[in-house]
C-alpha positions as CSV (number, residue, x, y, z in Angstrom):
1,M,16.6,-15.3,-14.4
2,D,14.4,-14.3,-17.4
3,I,14.8,-10.5,-18.0
4,D,11.1,-10.3,-18.8
5,I,10.2,-11.6,-15.3
6,L,12.5,-9.0,-13.7
7,T,11.2,-6.0,-15.7
8,S,7.6,-7.1,-15.2
9,S,8.2,-7.4,-11.5
10,V,9.7,-3.9,-11.4
11,A,6.8,-2.5,-13.3
12,Q,4.2,-4.1,-11.1
13,G,6.3,-3.4,-8.0
14,F,6.2,0.3,-8.7
15,L,2.4,0.4,-8.9
16,W,1.9,-1.9,-5.8
17,A,4.5,0.2,-3.9
18,I,2.2,3.2,-4.0
19,M,-0.5,1.2,-2.3
20,A,2.1,-0.3,0.2
21,I,3.2,3.3,1.1
22,G,-0.4,4.2,1.7
23,V,-0.9,1.2,4.0
24,Y,2.4,2.0,5.8
25,L,1.0,5.4,6.8
26,T,-1.8,3.9,8.9
27,F,0.0,0.7,9.8
28,R,3.2,2.3,11.2
29,I,2.5,5.9,11.8
30,L,-1.0,5.4,13.4
31,D,-0.4,1.8,14.4
32,I,-3.7,0.8,12.8
33,A,-4.4,-2.1,10.4
34,D,-6.9,-0.2,8.2
35,M,-9.1,-2.6,6.3
36,T,-10.5,0.3,4.2
37,A,-7.6,-0.5,1.8
38,E,-9.5,-3.5,0.4
39,G,-12.4,-1.1,-0.6
40,S,-10.5,2.0,-1.6
41,F,-8.2,0.2,-4.0
42,P,-11.0,-1.0,-6.3
43,L,-12.8,2.4,-5.7
44,G,-9.9,4.2,-7.3
45,A,-10.0,1.8,-10.2
46,A,-13.8,2.0,-10.5
47,I,-13.9,5.8,-10.6
48,T,-11.1,6.1,-13.0
49,A,-12.4,3.4,-15.4
50,H,-15.9,5.0,-15.4
51,A,-14.5,8.5,-16.0
52,I,-12.3,7.3,-18.9
53,T,-15.2,5.5,-20.5
54,Q,-17.1,8.8,-20.3
55,G,-14.3,10.6,-22.2
56,T,-12.5,12.2,-19.2
57,N,-8.8,13.0,-19.6
58,P,-6.9,10.0,-18.1
59,V,-4.8,12.3,-15.8
60,V,-8.0,13.9,-14.4
61,A,-9.7,10.5,-14.1
62,T,-6.7,9.2,-12.1
63,L,-6.8,12.2,-9.8
64,M,-10.6,11.6,-9.4
65,G,-9.9,8.0,-8.4
66,A,-7.3,9.2,-5.8
67,A,-9.8,11.8,-4.4
68,G,-12.4,9.0,-4.1
69,G,-10.0,7.0,-2.0
70,A,-9.3,10.0,0.2
71,L,-13.0,10.4,0.8
72,A,-13.3,6.8,1.8
73,G,-10.4,7.3,4.2
74,W,-12.3,10.3,5.6
75,V,-15.3,8.1,6.3
76,S,-13.2,5.6,8.2
77,G,-11.4,8.3,10.1
78,I,-14.7,9.9,11.2
79,M,-16.1,6.5,12.3
80,T,-12.9,5.9,14.4
81,T,-12.5,9.3,15.9
82,K,-16.0,10.8,16.2
83,L,-18.2,7.7,16.5
84,H,-15.5,5.8,18.6
85,I,-15.9,2.6,16.5
86,P,-12.8,0.4,16.9
87,D,-10.4,1.1,14.0
88,L,-10.4,-2.4,12.7
89,L,-14.2,-2.6,12.7
90,S,-14.5,0.9,11.1
91,G,-12.3,-0.2,8.2
92,I,-14.3,-3.4,7.7
93,L,-17.6,-1.4,7.7
94,T,-16.2,1.1,5.2
95,M,-14.8,-1.7,3.0
96,T,-18.1,-3.6,3.1
97,G,-20.1,-0.4,2.1
98,L,-17.6,0.4,-0.7
99,Y,-18.4,-2.9,-2.4
100,S,-21.9,-1.6,-3.2
101,V,-20.5,1.9,-4.0
102,N,-18.0,0.4,-6.5
103,L,-20.8,-1.5,-8.2
104,F,-22.9,1.7,-8.4
105,V,-20.0,3.7,-9.9
106,M,-19.2,1.1,-12.5
107,G,-22.7,0.0,-13.2
108,M,-21.4,-3.6,-13.5
109,A,-18.9,-5.9,-11.9
110,N,-16.3,-5.4,-14.6
111,V,-15.5,-2.4,-16.8
112,P,-13.1,-3.0,-19.7
113,L,-10.8,-0.3,-21.0
114,T,-10.6,-1.1,-24.7
115,G,-7.7,-0.1,-26.8
116,A,-9.5,2.9,-28.3
117,M,-9.7,4.5,-24.8
118,K,-6.8,6.6,-23.6
119,T,-5.0,5.9,-20.3
120,V,-2.1,7.6,-18.7
121,F,0.1,4.8,-20.1
122,S,-1.2,5.1,-23.7
123,M,-0.6,8.8,-23.6
124,I,3.2,8.1,-23.3
125,S,4.7,6.0,-26.0
126,I,8.0,4.6,-24.7
127,G,8.9,1.2,-26.1
128,D,6.7,-1.7,-25.0
129,S,4.0,-1.6,-22.3
130,T,6.3,-2.8,-19.5
131,T,8.8,0.0,-20.2
132,T,6.0,2.5,-20.2
133,T,4.6,1.2,-16.9
134,I,8.1,1.4,-15.3
135,V,8.5,5.0,-16.5
136,V,5.0,6.2,-15.5
137,G,5.1,4.3,-12.2
138,G,8.5,5.6,-11.4
139,V,7.6,9.2,-12.0
140,V,4.4,8.9,-10.0
141,I,6.0,7.2,-7.0
142,A,8.9,9.7,-7.1
143,I,6.3,12.5,-6.9
144,V,4.4,10.7,-4.1
145,I,7.6,10.2,-2.0
146,I,8.8,13.8,-2.4
147,L,5.4,15.2,-1.4
148,L,5.1,12.8,1.6
149,V,8.6,13.6,2.9
150,A,7.8,17.3,2.5
151,F,4.5,17.1,4.2
152,F,5.6,14.9,7.2
153,N,8.4,17.4,7.9
154,T,5.9,20.3,8.2
155,E,4.4,21.3,11.5
156,M,1.2,19.5,10.6
157,G,3.0,16.4,9.4
158,L,5.2,16.2,12.5
159,A,2.0,16.6,14.6
160,A,0.5,13.6,12.8
161,R,3.6,11.5,13.5
162,A,3.5,12.6,17.2
163,V,-0.1,11.4,17.5
164,G,1.0,8.0,16.2
165,N,3.9,7.9,18.7
166,N,2.0,9.0,21.8
167,E,-1.6,10.2,21.4
168,D,-2.1,11.2,25.0
169,M,1.1,13.3,25.1
170,S,0.2,14.9,21.8
171,A,-3.2,15.9,23.1
172,A,-1.6,17.3,26.2
173,N,0.5,19.5,24.0
174,G,-2.5,20.9,22.2
175,I,-2.5,18.8,19.1
176,N,-5.9,17.9,17.7
177,A,-5.3,14.1,17.6
178,D,-8.6,13.3,15.9
179,A,-7.9,15.8,13.0
180,M,-4.4,14.4,12.5
181,K,-5.8,10.8,12.4
182,I,-8.4,11.8,9.8
183,I,-5.7,13.5,7.6
184,V,-3.5,10.4,7.7
185,Y,-6.5,8.2,6.9
186,M,-7.3,10.4,3.9
187,I,-3.7,10.5,2.6
188,S,-3.3,6.7,3.1
189,N,-6.5,5.7,1.2
190,G,-5.9,8.4,-1.4
191,L,-2.6,6.7,-2.3
192,I,-4.2,3.2,-2.2
193,A,-6.9,4.4,-4.6
194,L,-4.2,6.0,-6.8
195,S,-2.5,2.6,-7.0
196,G,-5.9,1.0,-7.9
197,S,-6.5,3.6,-10.6
198,L,-3.1,3.0,-12.2
199,M,-3.5,-0.8,-11.9
200,A,-6.8,-0.7,-13.7
201,Q,-5.3,1.3,-16.5
202,T,-2.3,-0.9,-17.0
203,N,-4.4,-4.1,-16.8
204,G,-7.0,-2.7,-19.1
205,Y,-10.0,-3.2,-16.8
206,A,-11.5,-2.4,-13.4
207,D,-13.1,-5.2,-11.4
208,V,-15.2,-4.9,-8.2
209,S,-13.2,-7.8,-6.6
210,M,-9.7,-6.6,-7.5
211,G,-9.2,-5.3,-3.9
212,I,-9.3,-8.7,-2.3
213,G,-5.9,-9.5,-0.7
214,T,-4.4,-6.0,-1.3
215,I,-3.8,-5.5,2.4
216,V,-1.7,-8.7,2.5
217,I,0.3,-7.6,-0.5
218,A,1.0,-4.2,1.0
219,L,2.0,-5.6,4.4
220,A,4.4,-8.1,2.7
221,G,6.1,-5.2,0.9
222,I,6.4,-3.3,4.2
223,I,7.7,-6.2,6.2
224,I,10.3,-7.1,3.5
225,A,11.4,-3.4,3.6
226,E,11.8,-3.5,7.4
227,I,13.7,-6.7,7.3
228,L,16.2,-5.3,4.7
229,L,17.0,-2.1,6.7
230,R,16.0,-1.1,10.3
231,N,16.0,2.2,12.1
232,I,16.2,4.5,9.1
233,S,14.6,7.8,8.3
234,F,11.1,8.2,7.0
235,G,12.1,9.1,3.5
236,K,14.5,6.1,3.3
237,R,11.8,3.8,4.6
238,L,9.5,4.8,1.8
239,L,12.3,4.0,-0.7
240,T,12.8,0.6,0.9
241,I,9.1,-0.1,0.6
242,I,9.5,0.2,-3.2
243,V,12.3,-2.4,-3.1
244,G,10.1,-4.6,-0.8
245,A,7.2,-4.4,-3.2
246,I,9.4,-5.3,-6.2
247,I,11.0,-8.3,-4.3
248,Y,7.5,-9.5,-3.4
249,R,6.3,-9.3,-7.0
250,L,9.5,-11.1,-8.1
251,I,8.8,-13.9,-5.6
252,I,5.3,-14.3,-6.9
253,A,6.5,-14.3,-10.6
254,I,9.0,-17.0,-9.8
255,V,6.4,-19.1,-8.0
256,L,4.1,-18.9,-11.0
257,E,7.0,-19.6,-13.4
258,L,7.6,-22.8,-11.4
259,G,4.1,-24.0,-12.2
260,V,2.3,-23.5,-8.9
261,D,-1.5,-23.5,-9.3
262,A,-2.8,-20.0,-9.5
263,N,-5.7,-21.0,-7.3
264,A,-3.2,-21.5,-4.5
265,L,-1.7,-18.0,-4.8
266,R,-3.8,-16.4,-2.0
267,L,-2.8,-19.2,0.4
268,F,0.8,-18.6,-0.6
269,Y,0.4,-14.9,0.0
270,A,-0.9,-15.6,3.5
271,L,1.8,-18.1,4.4
272,M,4.6,-15.9,3.0
273,L,3.3,-12.9,5.0
274,T,3.2,-15.1,8.1
275,L,6.8,-16.0,7.5
276,F,7.9,-12.4,7.0
277,L,6.0,-11.3,10.1
278,S,7.6,-14.0,12.2
279,L,11.2,-13.3,11.0
280,P,11.9,-10.4,13.5
281,L,10.8,-12.7,16.4
282,V,13.0,-15.5,15.0
283,Q,16.0,-13.1,14.7
284,K,15.4,-11.9,18.2
285,K,15.3,-15.5,19.6
286,V,18.5,-16.4,17.7
287,G,20.2,-13.3,19.1
288,Q,19.2,-14.2,22.6
289,M,20.5,-17.7,22.2
290,Q,23.8,-16.5,20.9
291,Q,24.0,-14.0,23.8
292,R,23.3,-16.8,26.3
293,R,26.0,-18.9,24.8
294,K,28.4,-16.1,24.9
295,N,27.6,-15.4,28.5
296,S,27.9,-19.0,29.4
297,K,31.3,-19.2,27.7
298,S,32.5,-16.1,29.6
299,M,31.4,-17.6,32.9
300,K,33.3,-20.8,32.2
301,E,36.4,-18.9,31.3
302,D,36.2,-16.9,34.5
303,D,35.9,-20.2,36.5
């Protein structure tokens, strides 16, 4: 395998993993497929790109992008908990509205970040651009995981996890389920927007349509992580999501290297995710067949 493909996949995987971890929080902790991700990802990119073009410090601009995503998550959370709009529909509504918001923020469909503009990557000169992306992405995702593990082991974090496990029981124990959901929504979309912000800076542009398909990419990384290792702690799961995101990017890079039409990539994304989602069921069926054969063999031996 070409070393360039591997290093590029690691670099991209680190940045996508931040988004995948954000999606994981709503997908597994709250058991919600939050479509807000497809709007908050480009929102983070849009806010950061606009701020950088206005001369804002790249680190501050990146944090502004993440804050914008958290605000989008708050909107979806309010719609779900206070207005009682179904979670899937609230995500779609927020995502739809964010398309116009992103256009308003950028002032156009695409904002280039020219070489003269500083980004968090250009602030650090470590070899080539891929190496710099790996270092910056690695540092950011390490900070994210440390903060998430610390938060979800606090009283508030444990309460949020309890709401995801059993909302009725949590409410019976005096936990404000609505508030916990909104907090998870905000953290989730803040991380997704942070990923979009970093992706815009490493790609050199922010585009209003760059969020299309992000939920599929994130879910693929999550499912790969869950296939690799099951029944592990929260912190270890976040680490495996990084591996899952890297493996996913590596698969895509190999597919492109084999000459597959780039226009067919999104179809490939969907088919691959379908395969990954069906693997646990296939494994379960195979296990049941093996158990039946073992039981049948035992009965014959008893006869």
